[in-house]
C-alpha positions in Angstrom: 15.8 54.6 10.6 19.5 55.3 10.6 21.7 58.3 10.3 19.3 61.0 11.3 15.7 61.2 12.1 15.4 64.5 11.5 14.4 77.2 21.4 15.4 80.5 22.2 13.6 83.5 23.5 10.5 84.1 21.4 10.6 86.6 18.8 8.3 89.5 19.3 6.9 92.0 16.8 3.5 93.9 16.7 1.1 91.0 15.6 -2.5 90.0 15.4 -3.7 88.4 18.7 -3.3 84.7 19.0 -0.6 82.3 20.0 0.6 79.4 18.0 -2.0 77.1 18.8 -2.1 73.7 20.5 -4.0 71.0 18.4 -7.8 71.6 19.4 -10.4 69.0 18.2 -13.0 70.6 15.9 -16.5 70.4 17.6 -18.6 69.9 14.4 -16.3 68.2 11.9 -18.0 66.4 9.2 -18.1 62.7 9.4 -16.5 60.4 6.6 -13.6 58.5 5.3 -10.3 59.2 7.0 -8.2 60.1 3.7 -5.1 62.1 3.0 -2.8 62.6 0.3 1.0 63.9 1.1 3.0 65.6 -1.3 6.5 65.2 -0.1 9.6 65.0 -2.2 11.5 63.1 0.5 10.3 59.5 1.6 12.0 56.2 2.4 14.5 54.8 1.6 16.0 58.1 2.4 17.2 58.0 6.1 18.0 61.4 7.0 16.2 64.9 7.2 12.3 64.9 6.8 11.9 61.6 5.1 11.8 59.5 8.2 9.2 62.0 9.6 6.9 61.4 6.3 7.4 57.7 6.2 6.9 57.3 9.8 3.5 59.3 10.1 2.0 58.0 6.9 2.6 54.3 8.0 1.1 55.0 11.4 -1.7 56.9 9.9 -2.4 53.8 7.6 -2.1 51.5 10.6 -4.9 53.6 12.4 -7.1 53.1 9.7 -6.5 56.2 7.4 -6.2 55.7 3.5 -3.0 57.3 2.8 -1.2 58.2 -0.5 2.1 59.7 -0.7 3.2 61.6 -3.9 7.0 61.6 -3.9 10.1 62.0 -5.8 13.5 59.8 -6.4 15.3 59.1 -3.2 18.4 61.3 -3.4 19.3 62.9 -0.1 21.7 63.8 1.5 24.0 62.3 -0.9 22.3 64.4 -3.9 22.4 61.5 -6.4 19.9 58.8 -7.0 19.6 56.0 -4.5 19.8 52.8 -6.8 18.5 52.7 -10.3 15.8 54.6 -12.0 13.8 51.5 -12.9 13.6 50.8 -9.0 11.0 53.7 -8.8 9.1 53.6 -12.0 6.0 52.1 -10.4 3.3 52.6 -7.7 3.9 50.6 -4.6 2.0 50.0 -1.4 4.3 50.5 1.5 3.1 49.1 4.9 -0.4 50.3 3.8 0.7 53.6 2.1 0.2 53.9 -1.6 3.5 55.5 -2.8 3.5 57.4 -6.2 6.8 58.4 -7.5 7.0 61.3 -9.8 10.2 61.9 -12.0 12.5 64.9 -11.6 16.1 65.9 -12.1 18.5 65.4 -9.2 21.1 68.4 -8.9 24.7 67.6 -7.7 24.5 70.1 -5.0 22.2 72.6 -3.1 22.8 75.6 -5.5 19.6 77.7 -5.6 19.0 77.5 -9.5 19.7 73.7 -9.8 17.7 72.9 -6.8 14.7 75.1 -7.8 14.6 73.3 -11.1 14.2 69.9 -9.3 11.4 71.4 -7.1 9.7 73.0 -10.0 9.7 69.7 -11.9 8.3 67.9 -8.8 5.8 70.4 -8.2 4.5 70.4 -12.0 4.2 66.7 -11.9 2.8 66.6 -8.3 -0.2 68.9 -9.7 -1.2 66.3 -12.2 -0.9 63.4 -9.9 -4.7 63.5 -9.5 -5.4 64.4 -5.9 -8.2 62.5 -4.4 -11.2 64.9 -3.9 -12.2 63.0 -0.6 -8.8 63.4 0.9 -7.2 66.3 2.8 -3.8 67.2 1.2 -0.7 67.6 3.2 2.3 69.4 1.7 5.7 68.7 3.5 7.7 71.8 3.2 10.3 71.7 1.9 10.0 71.6 -1.1 8.6 75.2 -1.3 8.2 75.7 -5.0 6.2 72.5 -5.1 3.8 73.8 -2.4 3.6 77.3 -3.9 2.6 75.3 -7.3 0.0 73.4 -5.7 -1.6 76.3 -4.1 -1.4 78.2 -7.3 -3.1 75.5 -9.2 -5.9 75.5 -6.4 -6.5 79.3 -7.1 -6.6 79.0 -10.9 -8.2 75.7 -11.2 -11.9 75.1 -12.1 -13.0 72.3 -9.7 -13.6 71.7 -6.2 -10.4 70.8 -4.2 -10.0 69.4 -0.8 -8.6 71.2 2.3 -5.0 71.7 1.9 -2.4 72.1 4.6 1.3 72.7 4.9 3.6 70.8 7.4 6.6 73.1 7.8 10.0 71.7 8.7 12.2 74.5 7.4 11.6 78.0 6.6 13.1 78.9 3.2 13.1 82.5 3.7 15.1 82.2 6.9 17.5 79.8 5.2 18.3 82.2 2.5 18.8 85.0 4.9 20.9 83.2 7.4 23.1 81.4 4.8 23.5 84.7 2.8 22.6 82.7 -0.3 21.8 84.6 -3.4 21.3 88.5 -3.7 18.5 90.6 -2.3 16.2 89.7 -5.3 16.7 86.0 -4.5 15.8 86.6 -0.9 12.7 88.8 -1.8 11.5 86.1 -4.2 11.8 83.4 -1.7 10.0 85.4 0.9 7.2 86.2 -1.4 6.8 82.7 -2.6 7.0 81.3 1.1 4.3 83.8 2.1 2.0 82.8 -0.8 2.1 79.2 -0.1 1.5 79.5 3.7 -1.1 82.2 3.5 -2.9 80.2 0.9 -3.1 76.9 3.1 -6.2 76.2 5.2 -3.9 75.1 8.1 -0.1 75.1 8.8 1.5 72.8 11.2 4.9 73.8 12.4 7.6 71.7 14.2 8.6 74.3 16.7 6.4 77.3 18.2 9.3 79.7 17.2 8.5 78.8 13.4 4.9 79.7 14.0 5.8 83.1 15.5 8.0 83.7 12.6 5.5 83.0 9.9 3.0 85.0 11.6 5.1 87.9 12.5 7.1 88.1 9.3 4.9 86.5 6.5 1.6 87.5 7.8 0.0 84.2 8.2 -3.2 84.2 10.1 -2.3 82.9 13.8 -5.5 81.0 14.0 -4.4 78.5 11.3 -1.1 78.0 12.8 -0.8 74.7 15.0 2.4 73.3 16.6 2.9 69.7 16.0 6.3 68.8 17.1 8.5 66.2 15.7 9.0 63.0 17.7 11.3 60.1 18.6 10.4 57.6 15.8 13.6 55.5 15.8 12.7 52.2 17.5 16.0 50.8 18.7 17.2 48.5 21.4 18.5 49.8 24.6 21.9 51.3 24.2 24.5 48.5 23.5 27.4 48.1 26.1 30.1 50.7 25.0 32.9 48.4 25.0 31.2 45.8 22.8 30.1 48.7 20.3 33.7 49.9 20.2 35.1 46.6 19.3 32.8 46.2 16.5 34.4 49.5 15.0 38.0 48.9 16.3 37.8 51.9 18.6 40.2 51.9 21.7 38.3 51.7 24.9 40.2 54.6 26.5 39.1 57.0 23.7 36.6 59.8 24.2 34.4 59.4 21.1 32.3 62.2 19.9 29.9 61.3 16.8 28.2 63.7 14.5 25.5 61.8 12.6 23.4 62.9 9.6 23.8 65.3 6.6 27.0 66.8 5.8 25.9 69.9 4.2 26.5 73.7 4.2 24.2 74.5 7.0 26.0 72.0 9.3 29.3 73.7 9.1 31.3 70.6 9.8 34.6 72.4 9.1 34.3 73.2 12.8 34.6 69.5 13.8 37.4 68.9 11.3 39.2 71.8 12.7 38.6 70.5 16.3 40.1 67.3 15.5 43.3 69.0 14.1 43.5 70.5 17.6 43.7 67.3 19.4 47.3 66.3 18.8 48.6 69.7 20.5 46.0 69.6 23.3 46.9 68.5 26.9 44.9 66.3 29.4 41.7 64.5 28.2 41.3 66.4 24.9 44.1 64.3 23.6 42.1 61.3 23.9 39.2 62.8 21.6 38.4 60.9 18.5 35.6 62.4 16.2 33.4 60.5 14.0 31.3 62.0 11.2 28.6 59.4 10.2 26.7 60.0 6.9 26.9 61.7 3.7 26.1 65.0 2.0 27.3 67.6 -0.6 30.1 68.8 1.5 31.5 65.5 2.4 34.4 65.4 -0.1 35.2 69.0 0.8 35.4 67.9 4.5 37.5 64.9 3.6 39.9 67.2 1.9 40.1 69.5 4.6 40.8 66.5 7.0 43.6 65.2 4.9 46.3 63.7 7.2 44.5 64.2 10.4 44.0 60.7 12.2 41.7 62.2 14.9 38.6 62.4 12.6 37.1 59.6 10.7 34.4 59.6 8.1 31.9 56.8 8.2 29.3 56.0 5.5 25.6 55.8 6.2 25.0 52.7 8.3 22.2 50.2 8.3 20.0 50.3 11.4 22.0 47.7 13.6 25.5 49.2 13.0 24.0 52.7 13.3 22.8 51.7 16.8 26.3 50.3 17.7 28.0 53.4 16.5 25.9 55.7 18.7 26.3 53.3 21.6 29.9 53.7 21.2 29.9 57.5 21.7 30.7 59.4 25.0 29.2 62.5 23.5 26.8 63.2 20.5 27.6 66.4 18.5 25.3 68.8 16.7 26.8 71.5 14.8 25.5 74.6 12.9 27.3 77.1 10.8 27.7 80.4 12.3 24.6 82.6 11.6 22.2 79.8 11.5 19.7 80.8 14.0 16.0 80.1 13.1 16.0 78.3 9.8 15.4 74.9 11.1 15.5 72.4 14.1 18.0 69.5 13.4 15.9 66.3 13.4 19.0 64.4 14.5 18.2 65.6 18.2 15.2 63.4 18.5 17.4 60.3 17.8 20.3 61.9 20.1 18.1 62.3 23.1 16.6 58.8 22.8 20.1 57.3 23.3 20.8 58.8 26.8 24.1 60.1 25.5 25.0 63.7 26.3 25.0 66.3 23.7 27.3 69.2 22.9 25.8 71.8 20.6 28.0 74.0 18.8 25.5 76.6 17.5 24.3 80.0 17.7 23.5 81.0 21.3 20.3 82.7 20.5 19.1 79.9 18.0 16.3 77.5 18.2 18.8 74.4 18.4 20.5 76.0 21.5 17.1 76.5 23.2 16.0 73.0 22.5 19.1 71.4 24.0 18.9 73.6 27.0 15.2 72.9 27.5 15.9 69.2 27.5 18.8 69.6 29.8 20.4 66.9 27.6 23.8 68.8 26.9 25.8 71.9 26.7 25.9 74.7 24.3 29.3 76.2 23.0 29.7 78.9 20.3 29.2 78.0 16.7 32.5 78.3 14.5 34.9 77.8 17.5 36.8 74.4 17.2 38.6 74.8 20.4 35.5 75.5 22.5 34.0 72.5 21.0 37.1 70.2 21.7 37.0 71.4 25.3 33.4 70.8 25.8 33.5 67.3 24.4 36.5 66.5 26.9 35.0 68.1 29.8 31.5 66.5 29.2 33.1 63.1 28.6 35.2 63.1 31.8 32.4 64.4 34.0 30.8 60.9 34.5 28.2 62.2 37.0 27.3 65.2 34.9 27.1 63.2 31.6 24.9 60.7 33.2 22.6 63.3 34.3 22.5 64.8 31.0 22.0 61.5 29.4 19.1 60.6 31.8 17.5 64.0 31.2 17.7 63.5 27.3 16.0 60.0 27.6 13.3 61.6 29.9 12.8 64.3 27.5 12.5 61.8 24.5 10.0 59.7 26.5 7.9 62.4 28.0 7.9 65.3 25.4 8.9 63.5 22.1 6.8 60.3 22.4 5.6 59.1 19.1 2.2 58.0 20.3 1.4 61.6 21.6 2.8 63.2 18.4 0.7 61.1 16.1 -2.3 61.7 18.1 -1.6 65.4 17.7 -0.9 65.0 14.1 -4.2 63.1 13.5 -6.2 65.8 15.4 -4.6 68.4 12.9 -5.8 66.4 10.0 -9.2 66.4 11.4 -8.8 70.1 12.0 -8.0 70.3 8.4 -10.7 68.4 7.2 -13.1 70.6 9.0 -12.5 73.2 6.3 -15.2 73.1 3.6 -14.0 72.1 0.2 -12.9 75.3 -1.9 -13.9 76.1 -5.3 -11.2 78.4 -6.9 
């Protein structure tokens, strides 16, 4: 994959007993064919967000003997426009053993709530009539929330036996709307109720971080016995880090520069104005900070706005999404890898880019909310440092400090690689996911 694969102290309220579960193999699951249908609007050739995870897990399951089908949409993320021509996606194809069914939907120009909701509604309605296989378990990757809710609603009002259904949660919509202050109180209420309905209607729910599990149990009332932690994994297969000088020569980067790279989506949640503003401070800085060069690699609905904001600043460079070999060189050229979030983002998501970052053995500087999930993940990995979100001076200082402390940078890079290998290994993650599917298949088919 390329630009992006993809916590804090636990939230506590009065809750029904039961932690977020480890994956437990059911003791008396029925024998039968291993068969799974995924409903996921994001899939390859998208290279950022949840698409790489959906693509990787389905291909791995197919290689393990599962019959896998994906009902997906048109590739559009993170640029929010169609990747290629419509005619490229009109037929069902087999991708490395995975049956891929594309259903049509509109593509909004950005992430405005109304236009995005329309896209999800169209996708969900067409996914409903895509003839889910009765002998398959069904996994809905969320986002999209509306599609998940529609499938669950179809289940309740239908008149036929349906297979067990699970939701694989990567982002929490209710948290996103609240933390981003998107829409009014009515919008937040509707999103929260929709998410509650979708998750409480599922037979099983997999979350990519235990904090997500606590949130959906404590705030959305999901039964804790159906919530399982199946964390994301390092699914980029790359060569060892290329020599820094070789990588920099490929992009014309001076060998004595301090290179900080942010890779992935350029959206509102990322708050990348902070990086642009940090770059504007470079020229007036002293000592090592004067050598900092920031590279923003990827695309997104905020890229043009960011480019306008950076007009005239020579210390920040925008780079289009890169093919695998060039992306590998881009990260290899870095002294520091940056993850940045808008102030106020705390619990809505865990940046999938971290799994890629850690695997490269390069220290991470995270400009994020101190109490958030991302900060906790960076600290737990010991792979980097955390600075306040929305503070460009602190970000610039941290980049320079980490880069010049070669012993500390090496220790953080080694810790990231170790964390990637021991905690984020793909084989163990796929085993957990496969066991979760077996747990899901243990639920008897339901008649609505």
